[in-house]
C-alpha positions in Angstrom: -21.9 9.1 29.4 -22.0 11.3 26.3 -19.7 14.3 25.9 -21.6 17.5 26.4 -21.0 19.6 23.2 -23.9 22.1 23.5 -23.2 25.6 24.8 -24.9 26.7 28.0 -28.1 28.6 27.9 -28.2 32.4 27.9 -29.8 32.5 31.3 -26.9 30.5 32.9 -24.1 32.1 30.9 -22.9 34.7 33.5 -23.2 32.1 36.3 -21.2 29.7 34.2 -18.4 32.1 33.7 -18.0 32.8 37.4 -18.2 29.2 38.4 -15.8 28.2 35.6 -13.1 30.6 36.8 -13.5 29.3 40.3 -13.3 25.8 39.0 -10.1 26.1 37.0 -8.3 27.8 39.8 -9.2 25.3 42.5 -10.1 22.0 40.9 -8.1 21.8 37.7 -6.8 18.3 38.4 -10.4 16.9 38.2 -10.8 17.4 34.5 -9.7 19.7 31.7 -11.2 23.1 31.3 -14.5 22.9 29.3 -15.0 25.5 26.6 -16.5 25.6 23.2 -13.5 24.3 21.3 -12.2 21.7 23.7 -14.5 19.6 25.9 -13.3 17.2 28.5 -13.7 13.5 27.5 -16.5 11.7 29.3 -16.2 8.6 31.5 -15.8 5.5 29.4 -19.0 3.4 29.3 -19.0 -0.3 29.3 -20.6 -0.3 25.9 -17.5 0.9 24.0 -17.3 -0.6 20.5 -15.3 -3.7 19.8 -12.0 -2.6 18.1 -12.3 -5.5 15.7 -15.4 -3.9 14.2 -13.8 -0.5 13.8 -12.9 0.9 10.5 -12.1 4.1 8.7 -14.3 4.9 5.7 -14.1 7.2 2.7 -17.6 7.1 1.3 -16.5 7.7 -2.3 -13.9 5.0 -2.2 -15.4 2.3 0.0 -17.9 1.2 -2.6 -15.3 0.4 -5.3 -14.6 -3.2 -6.0 -11.4 -4.8 -7.2 -9.4 -1.7 -6.5 -6.0 -1.7 -8.3 -3.3 -1.4 -5.6 -1.0 1.5 -5.9 2.1 2.4 -4.0 0.3 5.2 -2.2 -2.5 3.0 -1.0 -0.1 0.3 0.1 1.9 2.8 2.1 2.2 1.8 5.8 0.2 3.5 8.4 2.1 6.5 10.0 4.2 5.7 13.0 3.8 8.1 16.0 7.0 8.8 17.9 6.1 10.4 21.2 7.8 13.0 23.2 6.9 14.5 26.6 6.9 18.3 26.4 6.0 19.2 30.0 7.6 17.5 33.0 6.0 19.1 36.1 3.2 18.1 38.5 0.9 21.0 37.4 -2.0 20.6 35.0 -1.5 21.5 31.3 -4.3 21.5 28.7 -5.4 22.2 25.2 -2.1 22.5 23.3 -1.9 24.1 19.9 1.0 24.0 17.5 2.3 26.1 14.6 5.7 25.6 13.1 8.2 24.9 15.9 6.0 26.5 18.6 3.6 24.7 21.0 1.3 26.6 23.3 -1.0 25.5 26.1 -2.5 26.8 29.4 -0.8 25.8 32.6 -1.5 26.2 36.4 2.0 25.7 37.8 2.0 29.2 39.3 -1.4 28.9 41.1 -3.4 30.4 38.2 -3.7 29.6 34.6 -1.0 31.0 32.4 -0.2 30.5 28.7 3.1 28.7 28.1 5.0 28.4 24.8 7.7 25.9 24.0 10.0 26.4 21.0 11.1 23.1 19.6 14.0 24.6 17.8 15.6 26.4 20.8 14.1 24.0 23.4 13.2 27.1 25.5 9.9 27.7 27.3 8.3 31.1 27.9 5.0 32.2 29.3 2.5 35.1 29.6 2.8 35.4 33.4 0.3 37.5 35.3 -2.0 37.0 38.3 -5.2 36.5 36.3 -6.3 33.4 34.4 -5.4 32.9 30.8 -6.6 29.9 28.8 -7.7 28.6 25.4 -4.7 29.7 23.3 -4.3 29.6 19.6 -1.1 30.5 17.6 -0.2 31.6 14.1 3.4 32.5 13.2 4.6 34.9 16.0 1.2 35.8 17.2 -0.6 34.0 20.0 -4.1 34.8 21.3 -6.0 33.6 24.4 -8.9 34.2 26.7 -7.9 36.5 29.6 -9.6 37.5 32.9 -7.3 40.2 34.2 -10.0 43.0 33.8 -12.8 41.1 35.7 -14.4 39.6 32.6 -13.3 37.2 29.8 -11.5 39.1 27.0 -9.3 38.3 24.1 -5.6 39.2 24.3 -2.9 39.0 21.7 0.9 38.8 22.2 3.6 39.2 19.5 6.1 36.6 20.5 8.9 38.5 18.7 8.4 41.8 20.6 6.7 40.4 23.8 4.1 43.1 23.4 0.6 42.2 24.6 -2.6 43.8 23.2 -6.1 43.9 24.6 -8.1 43.2 21.5 -11.5 44.7 22.5 -12.5 46.7 25.5 -16.2 46.2 26.0 -18.8 44.8 28.4 -19.2 41.6 26.4 -17.7 38.4 27.6 -15.4 36.9 24.9 -13.6 33.6 24.7 -12.6 30.8 22.4 -10.2 32.7 20.0 -8.8 31.3 16.8 -6.2 33.2 14.6 -5.0 33.0 11.0 -2.8 35.7 9.5 -4.1 39.1 10.7 -7.5 37.9 11.6 -8.8 36.7 15.0 -12.2 35.2 15.5 -13.9 34.3 18.8 -17.2 33.6 20.6 -18.9 36.6 22.3 -21.7 36.6 24.8 -23.5 40.0 24.4 -25.5 39.8 27.6 -29.1 39.6 28.5 -30.2 42.2 26.0 -29.3 39.8 23.2 -30.1 36.2 22.4 -27.4 33.6 22.3 -23.7 33.7 21.4 -22.2 35.5 18.5 -19.1 35.2 16.3 -16.8 38.2 16.1 -13.7 39.0 14.1 -10.9 41.5 14.6 -8.4 42.5 11.9 -5.0 43.2 13.4 -3.8 45.3 10.5 -6.9 47.6 10.3 -7.8 47.4 14.0 -11.5 46.9 13.0 -14.0 44.5 14.5 -17.1 43.0 12.9 -19.8 40.5 13.9 -19.7 37.5 11.6 -22.7 35.5 12.8 -25.4 35.5 15.5 -26.6 32.5 17.5 -23.2 30.9 16.9 -20.2 29.6 18.7 -16.9 27.6 18.4 -15.3 29.4 15.4 -12.3 28.5 13.4 -10.6 30.4 10.5 -8.4 29.7 7.6 -7.6 32.3 4.9 -10.8 34.2 4.2 -13.1 31.5 5.5 -14.7 31.3 8.9 -16.5 28.2 10.2 -18.6 27.9 13.3 -21.5 26.0 15.0 -24.9 27.7 14.4 -27.3 27.3 17.3 -30.9 27.3 16.2 -33.5 26.4 18.8 -31.3 23.7 20.3 -30.0 22.3 17.1 -26.4 22.7 16.0 -25.1 22.8 12.4 -21.9 23.8 10.8 -21.8 27.1 8.8 -19.1 28.8 6.8 -18.7 32.5 5.8 -16.4 33.6 3.0 -15.0 37.1 3.9 -14.0 37.8 0.3 -17.4 37.0 -1.3 -19.5 37.8 1.9 -21.4 34.6 1.2 -22.6 32.3 4.0 -23.0 28.6 3.4 -24.7 26.0 5.6 -22.5 22.8 5.6 -24.7 20.4 7.6 -28.5 20.3 8.2 -29.0 17.5 10.7 -28.8 19.6 13.9 -26.2 17.3 15.6 -22.9 18.7 14.4 -20.2 20.4 16.5 -16.5 21.3 16.9 -15.6 22.4 13.4 -12.0 23.0 12.1 -10.9 24.2 8.7 -7.7 23.9 6.6 -7.6 24.8 2.9 -10.7 23.5 1.2 -11.6 21.0 3.9 -13.8 21.3 6.9 -14.0 18.6 9.6 -16.3 18.3 12.6 -17.9 15.8 14.9 -21.4 14.6 14.1 -24.0 12.5 16.1 -26.4 11.8 13.2 -25.7 8.0 13.5 -26.4 7.8 17.2 -22.8 8.3 18.3 -20.2 11.0 17.6 -18.4 10.4 14.3 -15.9 12.5 12.4 -17.1 14.0 9.1 -15.3 16.1 6.4 -16.6 18.5 3.7 -14.7 19.4 0.6 -15.5 23.0 -0.3 -14.2 22.7 -3.8 -16.1 19.6 -4.7 -19.1 20.3 -2.4 -18.9 16.6 -1.2 -19.2 15.3 2.3 -17.3 12.2 3.6 -17.9 10.2 6.8 -14.4 9.5 8.2 -15.2 7.2 11.1 -17.8 4.4 11.1 -17.5 2.7 14.4 -19.7 2.6 17.5 -17.1 4.4 19.6 -17.1 8.1 20.3 -14.9 10.4 18.2 -14.4 14.0 19.2 -12.4 17.2 18.8 -11.2 16.9 15.2 -8.4 19.0 13.7 -7.0 19.0 10.2 -3.8 19.9 8.4 -3.2 19.0 4.7 -4.6 15.5 4.1 -4.3 14.5 7.8 -7.2 14.5 10.3 -6.7 14.0 14.0 -9.2 13.4 16.8 -9.7 11.7 20.1 -11.4 8.3 20.2 -12.5 5.8 22.9 -12.7 2.6 20.9 -9.9 0.9 22.9 -11.5 1.5 26.3 -9.6 4.8 26.9 -9.2 8.0 25.0 -6.5 7.7 22.3 -5.4 10.2 19.6 -6.1 9.0 16.1 -4.7 10.2 12.8 -6.1 9.4 9.4 -4.4 10.3 6.1 -6.9 11.1 3.3 -4.4 10.4 0.6 -3.2 7.0 1.7 -6.3 5.9 3.6 -4.1 4.8 6.5 -4.9 5.3 10.2 -2.7 5.1 13.3 -3.1 6.1 16.9 -1.4 6.5 20.3 -1.3 3.3 22.3 -0.8 4.3 25.9 -3.5 3.0 28.3 -4.1 6.4 29.9 -6.3 9.1 28.3 -5.1 11.4 25.6 -7.3 14.2 24.2 -7.4 17.8 22.8 -5.2 17.0 19.7 -3.9 19.6 17.3 -1.7 19.0 14.2 0.8 20.9 12.1 2.8 19.2 9.4 4.1 15.9 10.8 3.6 16.9 14.4 0.6 16.2 16.7 0.2 17.6 20.2 -2.3 16.6 22.8 -3.1 16.5 26.6 -1.9 13.2 28.2 -2.8 11.7 31.5 -0.2 8.8 31.7 1.8 10.5 34.5 -1.1 11.1 36.8 -1.6 14.7 35.8 -2.4 16.5 32.6 0.9 16.8 30.5 1.5 18.0 27.0 2.9 15.4 24.6 4.0 15.7 21.0 3.9 12.9 18.4 6.0 13.0 15.2 4.5 11.2 12.3 6.7 9.1 10.1 5.6 6.7 7.3 7.4 3.7 6.1 8.8 4.4 2.6 7.6 2.7 -0.5 10.5 1.9 -2.9 10.3 2.9 -6.5 12.9 3.7 -9.1 13.7 4.3 -12.8 16.8 3.8 -15.0 18.2 5.2 -18.2 19.0 3.6 -20.5 17.6 0.1 -19.7 19.3 -1.6 -22.7 22.4 -1.2 -24.9 25.7 -2.6 -25.7 28.4 -3.4 -23.2 29.9 -1.5 -21.5 26.6 0.1 -20.6 26.5 3.0 -18.2 23.1 3.3 -16.5 21.8 6.2 -14.4 19.4 5.0 -11.6 16.9 7.4 -10.1 15.2 6.9 -6.7 11.5 7.7 -6.9 10.5 6.3 -3.5 7.7 7.9 -1.4 7.6 8.3 2.3 10.9 10.2 2.7 13.5 7.4 3.0 16.7 8.2 4.8 18.8 5.3 3.4 19.1 3.4 0.2 20.6 0.1 -0.9 20.8 -0.9 -4.6 21.5 -4.3 -6.0 22.5 -4.1 -9.6 22.1 -7.9 -10.4 25.7 -8.7 -11.0 26.8 -8.9 -7.3 27.6 -5.2 -7.0 25.7 -2.8 -4.7 25.5 0.9 -3.9 24.1 3.0 -1.0 23.9 6.2 -3.0 20.4 7.8 -3.5 20.8 8.1 -7.3 23.8 6.1 -8.5 25.3 5.5 -11.9 26.6 2.1 -12.7 28.4 0.6 -15.7 27.7 -3.0 -16.8 30.7 -4.5 -18.5 29.3 -7.8 -19.6 26.3 -8.9 -21.7 23.3 -10.2 -19.9 19.9 -9.5 -18.3 20.1 -8.0 -14.8 17.5 -7.9 -12.1 17.7 -4.7 -10.1 16.3 -4.1 -6.5 16.2 -1.1 -4.2 15.6 -1.2 -0.5 14.7 2.0 1.2 14.5 2.7 5.0 13.5 5.4 7.4 12.6 5.5 11.1 9.2 3.9 10.5 10.3 0.9 8.5 11.7 -0.4 5.2 10.5 -1.5 1.8 12.0 -3.2 -1.3 11.2 -2.9 -5.0 12.6 -5.5 -7.4 12.3 -5.5 -11.2 13.3 -8.7 -12.9 15.5 -8.5 -16.0 15.3 -4.7 -15.9 18.6 -4.0 -17.6 19.5 -5.8 -20.8 23.1 -5.5 -21.9 24.1 -6.8 -25.4 27.5 -8.3 -26.2 29.9 -5.8 -27.7 30.3 -6.0 -31.5 32.8 -4.2 -33.8 31.4 -0.8 -34.7 29.9 0.1 -38.0 30.7 3.7 -39.1 28.0 6.1 -40.2 27.6 9.8 -40.1 25.7 12.8 -41.4 26.5 16.5 -42.0 24.6 19.8 -42.2 24.8 21.8 -44.4 26.4 19.8 -47.2 26.7 22.6 -49.7 27.1 26.4 -49.6 29.5 29.3 -50.3 32.9 29.6 -48.7 33.6 29.9 -45.9 31.2 27.0 -45.1 30.8 25.8 -41.5 29.6 22.2 -41.4 28.4 20.2 -38.4 29.2 16.5 -38.6 27.3 14.0 -36.5 28.4 10.5 -35.7 25.7 7.9 -36.2 27.8 4.8 -35.9 26.4 1.6 -34.4 27.8 -0.7 -31.7 29.2 1.8 -29.3 32.5 3.0 -30.7 35.0 4.4 -28.2 37.2 6.5 -30.6 36.6 8.5 -33.8 38.9 9.8 -36.5 37.5 12.2 -39.1 39.1 13.1 -42.4 37.4 16.2 -43.9 39.0 15.9 -47.4 41.0 19.2 -47.2 43.9 17.7 -45.3 42.5 18.3 -41.8 41.3 15.8 -39.2 39.4 15.5 -35.9 39.1 12.9 -33.2 35.9 14.5 -31.7 32.7 12.4 -31.8 30.6 14.9 -33.6 32.9 17.8 -34.7 32.2 21.1 -36.5 34.5 22.0 -39.4 34.9 25.2 -41.6 35.8 24.8 -45.3 37.5 28.0 -46.5 38.0 27.2 -50.2 35.6 26.2 -53.0 35.6 22.5 -54.1 34.2 19.1 -53.6 35.4 17.2 -50.5 35.5 13.5 -49.7 34.8 12.8 -46.0 35.7 9.6 -44.1 35.1 8.4 -40.5 37.0 5.6 -38.8 35.5 4.3 -35.5 36.9 1.8 -33.1 36.1 -0.2 -29.9 37.5 -3.2 -28.1 36.1 -5.5 -30.8 37.5 -3.8 -33.9 37.3 -0.9 -36.3 35.4 0.3 -39.4 35.6 3.1 -41.9 32.9 4.9 -43.8 33.9 7.1 -46.8 31.6 9.3 -48.9 33.2 10.8 -52.1 32.3 14.4 -53.0 30.1 14.6 -49.8 30.6 18.4 -49.2 30.3 21.0 -52.0 31.7 24.4 -51.4 31.2 27.2 -54.0 32.9 30.5 -54.5 31.5 33.6 -52.8 
């Protein structure tokens, strides 16, 4: 059966709210709470698509032929390392994540409470009271939710650092489905029988002002100054966006079959049934281009986005799995448990979702890690023996260990080692990098070329070569074949063993300069008569 994404009609709205509250308090184990942002997955039909036919598509990239492989494209699909967050027999749904904090709603106390788990402290807290609270969203230390303590559905805010709760709006309108970013909260409001349809409202925490963003609309999300939602027009649903800074409204889709938008940065994602089943689509606000992300006959719902990663729930394997797709690498991975997983959210390298593997709805977290792709550079790559080379790791995918092979039997486990080649030859260098997700090796044949050591040939320059006393002159060694010692004679009875010394001539005259250089193969002297001319003041 198809997932029901459309909001209920106005005539049934009040009845829905009453029945809904009765439902979540008495029959939560039957299915997750259904609201505008998170809808329970349907039963799996026998017509689910063959996984062998499934693919992820970027419309702009899929039509290219003979693509040149790059390290980013060849990167392995992210590995999902799973962790169970809740371990009780109660029902837990619709997790959200921000930083180190995960929030969800939970009925372990006989009613729905909002619970928060801090990954850094491993401590759990909650918003305990006798009413029902559900549909949380979190930003920094602020958490918002739908609350029924006053006999209707309202939006509440808690500052987790002070434990202070605030009732956002006190009115006769039913409000639910909040989302928060910075100081701004958006939600769906049902104005009652005197108005038509649902509306989107926004509250600014700093100014304590409320405004209506859109009419005939539901399921809002917010990022920065942009609000997205589903516009309901005579039974058709499209994605709209409003820019608070420019006060400009933009219609993103026009097929009437779009739902569940989410926004991050310049990217909007949503589910879309234009192809006869629910696919995931993305719109880039900066380029004004749309991409179809999924192209398979299975159903894909509840997308969320963070950076270049999109997550959603998908039934292509005969149960609901959480999928993640990386726009930058074009790689996809998913959870593999045979139970149902749904309602995903993502922040950084972490995904959270509702999971049924233990017989009740638990909260799970997956940490994404990608196999590294080895890459490196060296400087210099050629020269006379002994040749000291600085190697620099340029691998992607956050490796945690390195093993270098310098081509002469020697190795190193440093990230950016320096190594000295003592003998002439051509050396093949390889680097193997590893992390929790896998390993990769990069080898460059004959990368370092070391020439046989020859006796040095002395050469030098000076600046300036003439002027009034006292005259300070900078001498620069330009000798060939890698000398290891230097002896300068400045022509006035003074000497230096520095490689490129500075010397001050205090008296007028013409001075003959000589430089003797040495290495293990021999020595050589360069003398220039009358090289420096110093005149009187």
